[in-house]
C-alpha positions as CSV (number, residue, x, y, z in Angstrom):
1,M,-67.5,-60.5,53.9
2,K,-65.4,-61.9,50.9
3,I,-67.5,-59.9,48.5
4,R,-67.2,-56.6,50.4
5,L,-63.4,-57.1,50.7
6,F,-63.1,-57.9,47.0
7,T,-65.1,-54.8,46.1
8,A,-63.1,-52.6,48.4
9,F,-59.9,-53.8,46.8
10,A,-61.4,-53.5,43.4
11,V,-62.4,-49.8,44.0
12,M,-59.0,-49.0,45.5
13,G,-57.3,-50.4,42.3
14,L,-59.5,-48.5,40.1
15,I,-58.7,-45.2,42.0
16,A,-55.0,-45.9,41.8
17,A,-55.3,-46.7,38.0
18,V,-56.9,-43.3,37.3
19,G,-53.8,-41.4,38.8
20,D,-53.3,-37.7,38.9
21,P,-53.6,-36.3,35.3
22,L,-51.5,-33.2,36.3
23,A,-48.7,-35.5,37.5
24,D,-49.0,-37.7,34.4
25,A,-48.7,-34.4,32.2
26,N,-45.7,-33.2,34.0
27,E,-44.1,-36.7,33.9
28,A,-44.8,-36.9,30.2
29,Y,-43.2,-33.5,29.6
30,D,-40.1,-34.4,31.7
31,N,-39.7,-37.5,29.6
32,G,-39.8,-35.4,26.4
33,E,-43.5,-36.6,25.5
34,Y,-44.6,-33.1,24.7
35,E,-47.7,-34.0,22.6
36,M,-49.1,-36.3,25.3
37,A,-48.3,-33.6,28.0
38,M,-50.1,-31.0,25.9
39,D,-53.1,-33.1,25.4
40,I,-53.5,-33.7,29.2
41,W,-52.7,-29.9,30.0
42,L,-55.3,-28.8,27.4
43,S,-57.8,-31.1,28.9
44,L,-57.2,-29.8,32.4
45,A,-57.1,-26.1,31.2
46,G,-60.4,-26.5,29.5
47,Q,-61.8,-27.8,32.9
48,G,-60.7,-24.5,34.5
49,N,-57.4,-25.4,36.1
50,A,-56.0,-21.8,36.4
51,Q,-52.3,-23.1,37.1
52,V,-52.3,-25.1,34.0
53,Q,-53.9,-22.3,32.0
54,L,-51.0,-20.1,33.0
55,R,-48.5,-22.7,32.2
56,L,-49.9,-22.9,28.7
57,A,-50.0,-19.1,28.4
58,E,-46.3,-19.0,29.3
59,M,-45.4,-21.8,26.9
60,Y,-47.3,-20.2,24.0
61,S,-45.9,-16.9,24.8
62,S,-42.3,-18.0,24.9
63,G,-42.5,-20.8,22.2
64,E,-41.1,-23.2,24.9
65,D,-41.3,-26.7,23.3
66,I,-44.3,-25.6,21.2
67,P,-44.6,-23.1,18.3
68,R,-45.0,-19.5,19.7
69,N,-48.7,-18.5,19.3
70,A,-49.6,-15.1,20.7
71,E,-53.3,-15.5,20.3
72,E,-53.3,-18.7,22.4
73,S,-51.1,-17.2,25.0
74,V,-53.3,-14.2,25.5
75,R,-56.3,-16.5,25.6
76,W,-54.9,-18.7,28.3
77,Y,-53.7,-15.6,30.4
78,H,-57.1,-14.3,30.4
79,E,-58.6,-17.5,31.4
80,A,-56.2,-17.9,34.3
81,A,-56.5,-14.3,35.3
82,D,-60.3,-14.3,35.2
83,R,-60.0,-17.1,37.8
84,G,-58.2,-14.8,40.0
85,L,-54.7,-16.0,39.5
86,V,-52.4,-13.2,40.4
87,D,-49.4,-14.2,38.2
88,A,-51.8,-14.0,35.1
89,Q,-53.2,-10.8,36.1
90,L,-49.7,-9.3,36.5
91,A,-48.6,-10.7,33.1
92,L,-51.7,-9.2,31.5
93,G,-51.0,-5.9,33.1
94,M,-47.5,-5.8,31.7
95,M,-48.7,-7.0,28.2
96,Y,-51.3,-4.4,28.0
97,S,-48.8,-1.6,29.3
98,G,-46.2,-2.5,26.8
99,G,-48.3,-3.7,23.9
100,F,-46.8,-7.1,23.9
101,D,-49.0,-9.7,22.0
102,V,-52.0,-7.2,22.5
103,H,-52.7,-3.5,21.6
104,A,-51.3,-1.4,24.3
105,D,-54.2,-0.1,26.5
106,T,-53.7,1.8,29.7
107,V,-57.1,1.2,31.0
108,L,-56.7,-2.6,30.6
109,S,-53.3,-2.4,32.1
110,Y,-54.5,-0.5,35.1
111,Y,-57.3,-3.0,35.5
112,W,-55.2,-6.0,35.6
113,F,-52.6,-4.5,37.9
114,N,-55.3,-3.3,40.4
115,L,-56.9,-6.7,40.4
116,A,-53.6,-8.4,41.1
117,A,-53.1,-6.0,44.1
118,I,-56.6,-6.9,45.4
119,C,-56.4,-10.6,44.7
120,S,-52.8,-11.2,46.1
121,S,-52.4,-12.4,49.7
122,D,-48.8,-11.7,49.5
123,K,-47.8,-8.2,50.7
124,S,-44.8,-8.0,48.4
125,T,-46.8,-8.9,45.4
126,Q,-49.6,-6.4,46.4
127,N,-46.9,-3.7,46.6
128,R,-45.5,-4.5,43.4
129,A,-48.9,-4.6,41.6
130,I,-49.8,-1.2,43.3
131,K,-46.4,0.3,42.1
132,M,-47.0,-0.9,38.5
133,R,-50.7,0.4,38.6
134,N,-49.5,3.7,39.9
135,S,-46.9,3.9,37.1
136,V,-49.6,3.2,34.5
137,A,-52.0,5.7,36.2
138,S,-49.4,8.4,35.7
139,E,-50.0,8.1,32.0
140,M,-53.7,8.2,32.2
141,T,-56.6,10.7,32.4
142,S,-58.8,10.8,35.4
143,A,-61.8,9.6,33.1
144,Q,-59.4,6.5,32.1
145,I,-58.7,5.8,35.7
146,E,-62.4,6.0,36.6
147,Q,-63.1,3.6,33.6
148,A,-60.7,1.0,34.9
149,Q,-61.9,1.3,38.4
150,L,-65.4,0.5,37.2
151,L,-64.2,-2.5,35.5
152,V,-62.5,-3.6,38.7
153,R,-65.6,-3.2,40.8
154,D,-67.6,-5.1,38.3
155,W,-65.1,-8.2,38.2
156,K,-66.2,-11.5,39.5
157,P,-63.7,-14.3,39.4
158,L,-64.7,-17.4,37.3
159,P,-65.1,-20.6,39.2
């Protein structure tokens, strides 16, 4: 009985010692330990955490507490959007629409706005994405719209 009790407490202590990496990164960031926070965030993003991928994309885009890096920003926006994160999809739609950090591309802009409308569970966000998609569509040929719709039909979210 004593051995089981000791084992149970040892396991509980180990679990408590591991902690929550996201909380640890956020705490490090709040304490001004940006390098430590980035190391943890990069690890989590590499493991497929879409929320962290979006955070990195926004930081690299704005140059918030790290040097601005358009290539890394676009990379992380794509990673998060490919996992179905609506905010990242909307951001990419706007980026491709205006040529911000990417070459302007109405087909890709339409694609990302349409995916955001499909993936969102929030009616207001859906309506906003549809409005932006339709605005981009007004500048496209029917062949371009068809091309974008084919991309949407073929899309599968990453795990």
